[in-house]
Each structure stands twice: as C-alpha cells, then as structure tokens.
PyMOL commands that place a pseudoatom at each C-alpha (Angstrom):
pseudoatom trace, name=CA, resn=MET, resi=1, chain=A, elem=C, hetatm=0, pos=[-27.251, 59.141, -96.936]
pseudoatom trace, name=CA, resn=ARG, resi=2, chain=A, elem=C, hetatm=0, pos=[-26.156, 60.601, -100.290]
pseudoatom trace, name=CA, resn=VAL, resi=3, chain=A, elem=C, hetatm=0, pos=[-23.352, 63.160, -100.334]
pseudoatom trace, name=CA, resn=SER, resi=4, chain=A, elem=C, hetatm=0, pos=[-22.267, 65.572, -103.041]
pseudoatom trace, name=CA, resn=PRO, resi=5, chain=A, elem=C, hetatm=0, pos=[-18.644, 66.301, -102.235]
pseudoatom trace, name=CA, resn=ARG, resi=6, chain=A, elem=C, hetatm=0, pos=[-17.672, 69.933, -102.325]
pseudoatom trace, name=CA, resn=ASN, resi=7, chain=A, elem=C, hetatm=0, pos=[-15.255, 71.259, -104.938]
pseudoatom trace, name=CA, resn=ALA, resi=8, chain=A, elem=C, hetatm=0, pos=[-15.727, 68.155, -107.061]
pseudoatom trace, name=CA, resn=VAL, resi=9, chain=A, elem=C, hetatm=0, pos=[-17.047, 67.414, -110.534]
pseudoatom trace, name=CA, resn=ARG, resi=10, chain=A, elem=C, hetatm=0, pos=[-19.622, 64.614, -110.748]
pseudoatom trace, name=CA, resn=ILE, resi=11, chain=A, elem=C, hetatm=0, pos=[-18.607, 61.982, -113.301]
pseudoatom trace, name=CA, resn=GLU, resi=12, chain=A, elem=C, hetatm=0, pos=[-21.417, 60.034, -114.915]
pseudoatom trace, name=CA, resn=GLU, resi=13, chain=A, elem=C, hetatm=0, pos=[-19.635, 58.426, -117.865]
pseudoatom trace, name=CA, resn=ILE, resi=14, chain=A, elem=C, hetatm=0, pos=[-16.162, 57.413, -118.948]
pseudoatom trace, name=CA, resn=PRO, resi=15, chain=A, elem=C, hetatm=0, pos=[-14.975, 58.488, -121.440]
pseudoatom trace, name=CA, resn=GLY, resi=16, chain=A, elem=C, hetatm=0, pos=[-16.599, 61.877, -121.510]
pseudoatom trace, name=CA, resn=GLU, resi=17, chain=A, elem=C, hetatm=0, pos=[-15.892, 65.605, -121.390]
pseudoatom trace, name=CA, resn=ARG, resi=18, chain=A, elem=C, hetatm=0, pos=[-16.189, 65.783, -117.594]
pseudoatom trace, name=CA, resn=TRP, resi=19, chain=A, elem=C, hetatm=0, pos=[-13.871, 62.788, -117.207]
pseudoatom trace, name=CA, resn=SER, resi=20, chain=A, elem=C, hetatm=0, pos=[-11.222, 64.526, -119.344]
pseudoatom trace, name=CA, resn=LEU, resi=21, chain=A, elem=C, hetatm=0, pos=[-11.553, 67.637, -117.168]
pseudoatom trace, name=CA, resn=ALA, resi=22, chain=A, elem=C, hetatm=0, pos=[-11.329, 65.512, -114.026]
pseudoatom trace, name=CA, resn=LEU, resi=23, chain=A, elem=C, hetatm=0, pos=[-8.134, 63.833, -115.231]
pseudoatom trace, name=CA, resn=ASP, resi=24, chain=A, elem=C, hetatm=0, pos=[-6.635, 67.249, -115.983]
pseudoatom trace, name=CA, resn=GLY, resi=25, chain=A, elem=C, hetatm=0, pos=[-7.566, 68.340, -112.441]
pseudoatom trace, name=CA, resn=LEU, resi=26, chain=A, elem=C, hetatm=0, pos=[-5.919, 65.261, -110.933]
pseudoatom trace, name=CA, resn=ARG, resi=27, chain=A, elem=C, hetatm=0, pos=[-2.754, 65.848, -112.969]
pseudoatom trace, name=CA, resn=SER, resi=28, chain=A, elem=C, hetatm=0, pos=[-2.550, 69.508, -111.948]
pseudoatom trace, name=CA, resn=GLY, resi=29, chain=A, elem=C, hetatm=0, pos=[-3.657, 68.930, -108.357]
pseudoatom trace, name=CA, resn=ALA, resi=30, chain=A, elem=C, hetatm=0, pos=[-6.309, 71.611, -108.677]
pseudoatom trace, name=CA, resn=SER, resi=31, chain=A, elem=C, hetatm=0, pos=[-9.640, 69.801, -108.404]
pseudoatom trace, name=CA, resn=ALA, resi=32, chain=A, elem=C, hetatm=0, pos=[-11.491, 66.636, -107.518]
pseudoatom trace, name=CA, resn=CYS, resi=33, chain=A, elem=C, hetatm=0, pos=[-14.173, 64.425, -109.031]
pseudoatom trace, name=CA, resn=TYR, resi=34, chain=A, elem=C, hetatm=0, pos=[-16.667, 61.954, -107.654]
pseudoatom trace, name=CA, resn=PHE, resi=35, chain=A, elem=C, hetatm=0, pos=[-18.683, 58.924, -108.672]
pseudoatom trace, name=CA, resn=ASP, resi=36, chain=A, elem=C, hetatm=0, pos=[-21.978, 57.758, -107.242]
pseudoatom trace, name=CA, resn=GLY, resi=37, chain=A, elem=C, hetatm=0, pos=[-22.891, 54.127, -106.756]
pseudoatom trace, name=CA, resn=ASP, resi=38, chain=A, elem=C, hetatm=0, pos=[-24.167, 52.441, -103.627]
pseudoatom trace, name=CA, resn=VAL, resi=39, chain=A, elem=C, hetatm=0, pos=[-21.502, 54.603, -102.015]
pseudoatom trace, name=CA, resn=THR, resi=40, chain=A, elem=C, hetatm=0, pos=[-19.868, 57.863, -103.135]
pseudoatom trace, name=CA, resn=VAL, resi=41, chain=A, elem=C, hetatm=0, pos=[-16.186, 57.827, -104.111]
pseudoatom trace, name=CA, resn=ARG, resi=42, chain=A, elem=C, hetatm=0, pos=[-14.198, 61.039, -104.545]
pseudoatom trace, name=CA, resn=LEU, resi=43, chain=A, elem=C, hetatm=0, pos=[-10.817, 61.238, -106.272]
pseudoatom trace, name=CA, resn=SER, resi=44, chain=A, elem=C, hetatm=0, pos=[-8.653, 64.203, -105.391]
pseudoatom trace, name=CA, resn=ARG, resi=45, chain=A, elem=C, hetatm=0, pos=[-5.074, 65.387, -105.548]
pseudoatom trace, name=CA, resn=TRP, resi=46, chain=A, elem=C, hetatm=0, pos=[-3.936, 68.635, -103.976]
pseudoatom trace, name=CA, resn=ASN, resi=47, chain=A, elem=C, hetatm=0, pos=[-0.579, 70.289, -104.589]
pseudoatom trace, name=CA, resn=GLN, resi=48, chain=A, elem=C, hetatm=0, pos=[-1.177, 73.349, -102.411]
pseudoatom trace, name=CA, resn=GLY, resi=49, chain=A, elem=C, hetatm=0, pos=[-2.804, 74.217, -99.126]
pseudoatom trace, name=CA, resn=PRO, resi=50, chain=A, elem=C, hetatm=0, pos=[-3.157, 72.203, -95.916]
pseudoatom trace, name=CA, resn=ARG, resi=51, chain=A, elem=C, hetatm=0, pos=[-3.868, 68.908, -97.734]
pseudoatom trace, name=CA, resn=ASP, resi=52, chain=A, elem=C, hetatm=0, pos=[-0.824, 69.217, -99.998]
pseudoatom trace, name=CA, resn=ASP, resi=53, chain=A, elem=C, hetatm=0, pos=[0.801, 65.807, -100.256]
pseudoatom trace, name=CA, resn=GLY, resi=54, chain=A, elem=C, hetatm=0, pos=[0.728, 65.365, -104.043]
pseudoatom trace, name=CA, resn=ARG, resi=55, chain=A, elem=C, hetatm=0, pos=[-0.876, 61.909, -103.869]
pseudoatom trace, name=CA, resn=ILE, resi=56, chain=A, elem=C, hetatm=0, pos=[-4.154, 60.863, -105.420]
pseudoatom trace, name=CA, resn=HIS, resi=57, chain=A, elem=C, hetatm=0, pos=[-6.704, 60.293, -102.660]
pseudoatom trace, name=CA, resn=VAL, resi=58, chain=A, elem=C, hetatm=0, pos=[-9.438, 57.725, -103.155]
pseudoatom trace, name=CA, resn=GLU, resi=59, chain=A, elem=C, hetatm=0, pos=[-12.035, 58.780, -100.599]
pseudoatom trace, name=CA, resn=ILE, resi=60, chain=A, elem=C, hetatm=0, pos=[-14.944, 56.476, -99.838]
pseudoatom trace, name=CA, resn=PHE, resi=61, chain=A, elem=C, hetatm=0, pos=[-17.820, 58.183, -98.041]
pseudoatom trace, name=CA, resn=ALA, resi=62, chain=A, elem=C, hetatm=0, pos=[-19.681, 56.603, -95.125]
pseudoatom trace, name=CA, resn=THR, resi=63, chain=A, elem=C, hetatm=0, pos=[-23.340, 55.907, -95.851]
pseudoatom trace, name=CA, resn=GLN, resi=64, chain=A, elem=C, hetatm=0, pos=[-24.347, 56.523, -92.223]
pseudoatom trace, name=CA, resn=GLU, resi=65, chain=A, elem=C, hetatm=0, pos=[-23.640, 59.263, -89.712]
pseudoatom trace, name=CA, resn=TYR, resi=66, chain=A, elem=C, hetatm=0, pos=[-20.563, 58.520, -87.620]
pseudoatom trace, name=CA, resn=PRO, resi=67, chain=A, elem=C, hetatm=0, pos=[-22.294, 58.327, -84.250]
pseudoatom trace, name=CA, resn=VAL, resi=68, chain=A, elem=C, hetatm=0, pos=[-24.512, 55.445, -85.470]
pseudoatom trace, name=CA, resn=LEU, resi=69, chain=A, elem=C, hetatm=0, pos=[-22.067, 53.920, -87.946]
pseudoatom trace, name=CA, resn=THR, resi=70, chain=A, elem=C, hetatm=0, pos=[-21.214, 50.261, -87.279]
pseudoatom trace, name=CA, resn=LYS, resi=71, chain=A, elem=C, hetatm=0, pos=[-18.099, 48.323, -88.271]
pseudoatom trace, name=CA, resn=GLN, resi=72, chain=A, elem=C, hetatm=0, pos=[-20.243, 46.122, -90.507]
pseudoatom trace, name=CA, resn=VAL, resi=73, chain=A, elem=C, hetatm=0, pos=[-21.652, 49.126, -92.398]
pseudoatom trace, name=CA, resn=ALA, resi=74, chain=A, elem=C, hetatm=0, pos=[-18.150, 50.628, -92.701]
pseudoatom trace, name=CA, resn=GLU, resi=75, chain=A, elem=C, hetatm=0, pos=[-16.753, 47.388, -94.135]
pseudoatom trace, name=CA, resn=THR, resi=76, chain=A, elem=C, hetatm=0, pos=[-19.655, 47.176, -96.609]
pseudoatom trace, name=CA, resn=ASP, resi=77, chain=A, elem=C, hetatm=0, pos=[-19.103, 50.806, -97.629]
pseudoatom trace, name=CA, resn=VAL, resi=78, chain=A, elem=C, hetatm=0, pos=[-15.408, 50.193, -98.228]
pseudoatom trace, name=CA, resn=ARG, resi=79, chain=A, elem=C, hetatm=0, pos=[-15.966, 47.038, -100.283]
pseudoatom trace, name=CA, resn=GLY, resi=80, chain=A, elem=C, hetatm=0, pos=[-18.557, 48.864, -102.412]
pseudoatom trace, name=CA, resn=GLY, resi=81, chain=A, elem=C, hetatm=0, pos=[-16.341, 51.908, -102.841]
pseudoatom trace, name=CA, resn=LEU, resi=82, chain=A, elem=C, hetatm=0, pos=[-13.314, 49.842, -103.826]
pseudoatom trace, name=CA, resn=ALA, resi=83, chain=A, elem=C, hetatm=0, pos=[-15.437, 47.894, -106.333]
pseudoatom trace, name=CA, resn=LEU, resi=84, chain=A, elem=C, hetatm=0, pos=[-16.645, 51.189, -107.854]
pseudoatom trace, name=CA, resn=PHE, resi=85, chain=A, elem=C, hetatm=0, pos=[-13.049, 52.449, -108.046]
pseudoatom trace, name=CA, resn=GLU, resi=86, chain=A, elem=C, hetatm=0, pos=[-12.010, 49.212, -109.796]
pseudoatom trace, name=CA, resn=ARG, resi=87, chain=A, elem=C, hetatm=0, pos=[-14.763, 49.774, -112.393]
pseudoatom trace, name=CA, resn=VAL, resi=88, chain=A, elem=C, hetatm=0, pos=[-13.453, 53.303, -112.938]
pseudoatom trace, name=CA, resn=LEU, resi=89, chain=A, elem=C, hetatm=0, pos=[-9.916, 51.954, -113.419]
pseudoatom trace, name=CA, resn=ALA, resi=90, chain=A, elem=C, hetatm=0, pos=[-11.177, 49.313, -115.868]
pseudoatom trace, name=CA, resn=ALA, resi=91, chain=A, elem=C, hetatm=0, pos=[-12.966, 51.955, -117.975]
pseudoatom trace, name=CA, resn=GLY, resi=92, chain=A, elem=C, hetatm=0, pos=[-9.678, 53.150, -119.430]
pseudoatom trace, name=CA, resn=PRO, resi=93, chain=A, elem=C, hetatm=0, pos=[-5.955, 53.317, -118.789]
pseudoatom trace, name=CA, resn=LYS, resi=94, chain=A, elem=C, hetatm=0, pos=[-5.648, 57.064, -118.251]
pseudoatom trace, name=CA, resn=LEU, resi=95, chain=A, elem=C, hetatm=0, pos=[-6.334, 57.037, -114.501]
pseudoatom trace, name=CA, resn=SER, resi=96, chain=A, elem=C, hetatm=0, pos=[-4.303, 53.909, -113.838]
pseudoatom trace, name=CA, resn=ASP, resi=97, chain=A, elem=C, hetatm=0, pos=[-1.390, 55.589, -115.627]
pseudoatom trace, name=CA, resn=LEU, resi=98, chain=A, elem=C, hetatm=0, pos=[-1.478, 58.453, -113.087]
pseudoatom trace, name=CA, resn=LEU, resi=99, chain=A, elem=C, hetatm=0, pos=[-1.372, 56.281, -109.949]
pseudoatom trace, name=CA, resn=PRO, resi=100, chain=A, elem=C, hetatm=0, pos=[2.312, 55.269, -110.150]
pseudoatom trace, name=CA, resn=ASP, resi=101, chain=A, elem=C, hetatm=0, pos=[3.294, 58.859, -110.956]
pseudoatom trace, name=CA, resn=PHE, resi=102, chain=A, elem=C, hetatm=0, pos=[1.671, 60.390, -107.866]
pseudoatom trace, name=CA, resn=GLY, resi=103, chain=A, elem=C, hetatm=0, pos=[0.983, 57.521, -105.480]
pseudoatom trace, name=CA, resn=VAL, resi=104, chain=A, elem=C, hetatm=0, pos=[-2.399, 56.756, -103.997]
pseudoatom trace, name=CA, resn=LEU, resi=105, chain=A, elem=C, hetatm=0, pos=[-3.951, 56.887, -100.530]
pseudoatom trace, name=CA, resn=TYR, resi=106, chain=A, elem=C, hetatm=0, pos=[-7.320, 55.378, -99.587]
pseudoatom trace, name=CA, resn=ASP, resi=107, chain=A, elem=C, hetatm=0, pos=[-9.473, 57.046, -96.911]
pseudoatom trace, name=CA, resn=TYR, resi=108, chain=A, elem=C, hetatm=0, pos=[-12.874, 56.421, -95.360]
pseudoatom trace, name=CA, resn=ILE, resi=109, chain=A, elem=C, hetatm=0, pos=[-14.699, 59.739, -94.979]
pseudoatom trace, name=CA, resn=TRP, resi=110, chain=A, elem=C, hetatm=0, pos=[-17.553, 60.996, -92.830]
pseudoatom trace, name=CA, resn=ASP, resi=111, chain=A, elem=C, hetatm=0, pos=[-19.422, 63.968, -94.309]
pseudoatom trace, name=CA, resn=TYR, resi=112, chain=A, elem=C, hetatm=0, pos=[-20.990, 65.682, -91.290]
pseudoatom trace, name=CA, resn=GLY, resi=113, chain=A, elem=C, hetatm=0, pos=[-22.884, 68.321, -93.250]
pseudoatom trace, name=CA, resn=ASN, resi=114, chain=A, elem=C, hetatm=0, pos=[-20.652, 71.379, -92.871]
pseudoatom trace, name=CA, resn=GLY, resi=115, chain=A, elem=C, hetatm=0, pos=[-17.554, 69.534, -94.014]
pseudoatom trace, name=CA, resn=ALA, resi=116, chain=A, elem=C, hetatm=0, pos=[-15.988, 66.120, -94.172]
pseudoatom trace, name=CA, resn=VAL, resi=117, chain=A, elem=C, hetatm=0, pos=[-13.258, 64.367, -92.225]
pseudoatom trace, name=CA, resn=ALA, resi=118, chain=A, elem=C, hetatm=0, pos=[-11.225, 61.200, -92.747]
pseudoatom trace, name=CA, resn=ILE, resi=119, chain=A, elem=C, hetatm=0, pos=[-12.127, 58.762, -89.989]
pseudoatom trace, name=CA, resn=ALA, resi=120, chain=A, elem=C, hetatm=0, pos=[-10.016, 55.815, -91.165]
pseudoatom trace, name=CA, resn=GLU, resi=121, chain=A, elem=C, hetatm=0, pos=[-7.328, 54.890, -93.618]
pseudoatom trace, name=CA, resn=ILE, resi=122, chain=A, elem=C, hetatm=0, pos=[-7.983, 51.915, -95.897]
pseudoatom trace, name=CA, resn=VAL, resi=123, chain=A, elem=C, hetatm=0, pos=[-4.983, 49.585, -96.153]
pseudoatom trace, name=CA, resn=ASP, resi=124, chain=A, elem=C, hetatm=0, pos=[-4.291, 46.071, -97.433]
pseudoatom trace, name=CA, resn=GLN, resi=125, chain=A, elem=C, hetatm=0, pos=[-7.106, 46.306, -99.989]
pseudoatom trace, name=CA, resn=ALA, resi=126, chain=A, elem=C, hetatm=0, pos=[-9.982, 46.758, -97.503]
pseudoatom trace, name=CA, resn=ARG, resi=127, chain=A, elem=C, hetatm=0, pos=[-8.793, 46.829, -93.875]
pseudoatom trace, name=CA, resn=LEU, resi=128, chain=A, elem=C, hetatm=0, pos=[-9.760, 49.958, -91.953]
pseudoatom trace, name=CA, resn=VAL, resi=129, chain=A, elem=C, hetatm=0, pos=[-7.238, 51.623, -89.644]
pseudoatom trace, name=CA, resn=TRP, resi=130, chain=A, elem=C, hetatm=0, pos=[-9.306, 54.019, -87.528]
pseudoatom trace, name=CA, resn=PHE, resi=131, chain=A, elem=C, hetatm=0, pos=[-7.807, 57.376, -86.614]
pseudoatom trace, name=CA, resn=ASP, resi=132, chain=A, elem=C, hetatm=0, pos=[-7.439, 57.756, -82.843]
pseudoatom trace, name=CA, resn=GLU, resi=133, chain=A, elem=C, hetatm=0, pos=[-9.540, 60.895, -82.569]
pseudoatom trace, name=CA, resn=HIS, resi=134, chain=A, elem=C, hetatm=0, pos=[-12.546, 59.014, -83.947]
pseudoatom trace, name=CA, resn=GLY, resi=135, chain=A, elem=C, hetatm=0, pos=[-11.944, 55.424, -82.939]
pseudoatom trace, name=CA, resn=PRO, resi=136, chain=A, elem=C, hetatm=0, pos=[-13.764, 52.486, -84.468]
pseudoatom trace, name=CA, resn=PRO, resi=137, chain=A, elem=C, hetatm=0, pos=[-17.543, 52.512, -84.394]
pseudoatom trace, name=CA, resn=ASN, resi=138, chain=A, elem=C, hetatm=0, pos=[-19.537, 49.935, -82.437]
for i in range(1, 138): cmd.bond("trace and resi %d" % i, "trace and resi %d" % (i + 1))
show_as sticks, trace
zoom trace
C-alpha cells in the first residue's frame, strides 16, 4: 500500500528547493513533508489546531491495512521508516539542528483512506507501544 499523506510536500532530493520549503514549514509549524522508500515517512510540526504540541512528529505509515496488519509487518515497517529517517538526517545538518529545539515524537500511522490515525508510539529506537483503542495486531 502506498500513501500520499495529505497536506504534505513530497521530498525527492536533499538538498533541493522543496527540502528548503519543508524545513521552513517545520520551523513555522505550518506544513509537513514526506519521503517515500519501502515505507512512507512524514515529518510534521503543528503549532495550532487540535494537534498543537510544537514537537516534530516522525510518522511512519503502515504498509498494510490495520485489520490484517501483523506485529511482524509493523516491526519491519518501523525499522524501514527509521532507517529512511536516518538517511534524511545524514543528508545534512539542518533537520538535526531543529530536533533539539522542538523535540521529536515517533508514531506509527494507519492511513485508512479518508484520513490517518496514530495506532502506536515508537519508543526506545524501535519498540511499538500500541494505543489502547487499537491494540496490537495479531
């Protein structure tokens, strides 16, 4: 399953014009960007509205629908997403300079077609903590 996160700019190269715009959006808290690999990773920071916490969110999207998602697939998705994020960080210091300023939160996301919802938080560099309303998959 390939997702194209809403309200996000697709980044294909770093450095680049879109990457500069994406960094400006992360600084201001006004927009998001995403990267495609084996898994999609969205970076966002919101400073207004219901998601206003000021932190940079690293959101790794599930590659399967939640009802058929397995723990093994989720763990593979998260490892792939974190590896992609590490490549983004290694491409230049500008993003890594923002992380201490705003803080960072890692989420595992299910895009169900009409929207997307966080189904787990990613802690300790790859461990999934499933939100109660969704529970871990089989």
